[in-house]
BALOBA-1460 file (C-alpha; in Angstrom, 3 decimals):
// residues 89
<rec num="1" residu="m" x="-111.015" y="140.322" z="113.064"/>
<rec num="2" residu="h" x="-111.205" y="143.488" z="115.150"/>
<rec num="3" residu="p" x="-108.832" y="146.193" z="114.333"/>
<rec num="4" residu="t" x="-107.916" y="146.573" z="118.135"/>
<rec num="5" residu="q" x="-104.919" y="148.914" z="117.290"/>
<rec num="6" residu="v" x="-107.602" y="151.321" z="116.065"/>
<rec num="7" residu="y" x="-109.782" y="150.912" z="119.008"/>
<rec num="8" residu="d" x="-106.636" y="151.547" z="121.285"/>
<rec num="9" residu="s" x="-105.937" y="154.714" z="119.798"/>
<rec num="10" residu="l" x="-108.988" y="156.247" z="119.502"/>
<rec num="11" residu="l" x="-109.854" y="155.143" z="123.388"/>
<rec num="12" residu="n" x="-106.460" y="156.544" z="123.961"/>
<rec num="13" residu="l" x="-107.379" y="159.980" z="122.939"/>
<rec num="14" residu="a" x="-110.899" y="160.072" z="124.703"/>
<rec num="15" residu="l" x="-108.948" y="159.272" z="127.747"/>
<rec num="16" residu="y" x="-106.734" y="162.031" z="127.071"/>
<rec num="17" residu="a" x="-109.250" y="164.453" z="126.515"/>
<rec num="18" residu="g" x="-110.890" y="163.498" z="129.561"/>
<rec num="19" residu="l" x="-107.581" y="164.112" z="131.604"/>
<rec num="20" residu="a" x="-107.069" y="167.407" z="129.772"/>
<rec num="21" residu="w" x="-110.883" y="168.463" z="131.085"/>
<rec num="22" residu="l" x="-110.294" y="166.820" z="134.395"/>
<rec num="23" residu="y" x="-106.417" y="169.043" z="135.088"/>
<rec num="24" residu="r" x="-108.783" y="172.138" z="134.785"/>
<rec num="25" residu="r" x="-110.871" y="170.993" z="137.587"/>
<rec num="26" residu="k" x="-108.410" y="168.643" z="139.481"/>
<rec num="27" residu="k" x="-108.957" y="169.153" z="143.424"/>
<rec num="28" residu="f" x="-106.146" y="167.858" z="144.774"/>
<rec num="29" residu="d" x="-102.085" y="166.725" z="143.643"/>
<rec num="30" residu="g" x="-102.251" y="163.289" z="142.059"/>
<rec num="31" residu="q" x="-106.055" y="162.718" z="140.961"/>
<rec num="32" residu="v" x="-105.377" y="163.288" z="136.991"/>
<rec num="33" residu="f" x="-102.940" y="160.640" z="137.605"/>
<rec num="34" residu="t" x="-104.890" y="158.281" z="139.068"/>
<rec num="35" residu="a" x="-107.542" y="158.906" z="137.104"/>
<rec num="36" residu="h" x="-105.031" y="157.780" z="134.067"/>
<rec num="37" residu="l" x="-103.842" y="154.888" z="136.043"/>
<rec num="38" residu="i" x="-107.569" y="153.587" z="136.517"/>
<rec num="39" residu="g" x="-108.781" y="154.700" z="132.612"/>
<rec num="40" residu="y" x="-105.714" y="153.218" z="131.069"/>
<rec num="41" residu="a" x="-106.490" y="149.769" z="132.710"/>
<rec num="42" residu="l" x="-110.078" y="149.577" z="132.196"/>
<rec num="43" residu="l" x="-109.621" y="150.794" z="128.376"/>
<rec num="44" residu="r" x="-106.719" y="148.499" z="128.107"/>
<rec num="45" residu="s" x="-109.165" y="145.577" z="129.353"/>
<rec num="46" residu="l" x="-112.172" y="146.397" z="127.325"/>
<rec num="47" residu="v" x="-109.619" y="146.578" z="124.321"/>
<rec num="48" residu="e" x="-108.040" y="143.104" z="124.865"/>
<rec num="49" residu="l" x="-111.698" y="141.775" z="124.980"/>
<rec num="50" residu="f" x="-111.981" y="142.235" z="120.892"/>
<rec num="51" residu="r" x="-108.666" y="140.509" z="120.060"/>
<rec num="52" residu="d" x="-109.106" y="137.136" z="118.676"/>
<rec num="53" residu="d" x="-105.376" y="135.973" z="118.622"/>
<rec num="54" residu="y" x="-106.238" y="133.875" z="122.064"/>
<rec num="55" residu="k" x="-107.351" y="130.369" z="121.760"/>
<rec num="56" residu="p" x="-110.158" y="129.612" z="124.524"/>
<rec num="57" residu="q" x="-107.540" y="127.216" z="126.476"/>
<rec num="58" residu="d" x="-105.475" y="130.130" z="126.606"/>
<rec num="59" residu="y" x="-107.770" y="131.487" z="129.549"/>
<rec num="60" residu="y" x="-107.960" y="130.186" z="132.910"/>
<rec num="61" residu="g" x="-111.316" y="131.368" z="135.242"/>
<rec num="62" residu="g" x="-111.195" y="134.534" z="133.184"/>
<rec num="63" residu="l" x="-107.488" y="135.530" z="133.299"/>
<rec num="64" residu="e" x="-104.883" y="134.211" z="130.418"/>
<rec num="65" residu="r" x="-102.968" y="131.192" z="131.514"/>
<rec num="66" residu="l" x="-100.013" y="132.736" z="130.328"/>
<rec num="67" residu="f" x="-99.704" y="134.986" z="133.704"/>
<rec num="68" residu="l" x="-100.804" y="131.998" z="135.866"/>
<rec num="69" residu="p" x="-98.561" y="129.344" z="137.790"/>
<rec num="70" residu="e" x="-99.074" y="125.518" z="136.525"/>
<rec num="71" residu="p" x="-100.739" y="123.543" z="138.832"/>
<rec num="72" residu="e" x="-97.965" y="121.398" z="139.407"/>
<rec num="73" residu="f" x="-95.849" y="124.076" z="140.800"/>
<rec num="74" residu="r" x="-98.675" y="124.835" z="143.071"/>
<rec num="75" residu="r" x="-99.125" y="121.542" z="144.305"/>
<rec num="76" residu="g" x="-94.972" y="121.022" z="144.589"/>
<rec num="77" residu="t" x="-94.897" y="118.055" z="141.995"/>
<rec num="78" residu="a" x="-93.129" y="119.515" z="139.147"/>
<rec num="79" residu="k" x="-90.741" y="117.392" z="137.264"/>
<rec num="80" residu="p" x="-87.610" y="119.347" z="135.741"/>
<rec num="81" residu="g" x="-87.986" y="120.094" z="132.157"/>
<rec num="82" residu="r" x="-91.394" y="119.082" z="131.406"/>
<rec num="83" residu="g" x="-92.750" y="122.127" z="130.932"/>
<rec num="84" residu="r" x="-95.985" y="123.637" z="128.745"/>
<rec num="85" residu="h" x="-93.829" y="124.029" z="125.845"/>
<rec num="86" residu="e" x="-92.422" y="120.100" z="125.789"/>
<rec num="87" residu="e" x="-95.878" y="119.192" z="126.258"/>
<rec num="88" residu="s" x="-96.940" y="120.155" z="122.530"/>
<rec num="89" residu="r" x="-94.237" y="118.920" z="120.458"/>
């Protein structure tokens, strides 16, 4: 088990320090905001790799299955009332 909340806090503090440094040297409007969006996305993805609360079957091609549509919906063969939650019962 990894203390991902601590990792997230420390990495966000480092991101803040980097953004404060960049603010003093910015070249155009929106540069710091853009750096924040890219930096936060990368740091959050890095921290998510250390979480242990996902099972291997929750991943699909490197992405979490929770955020992908079910194959039945993609083919148009879904039946009402037969979701993933009912299959596990």
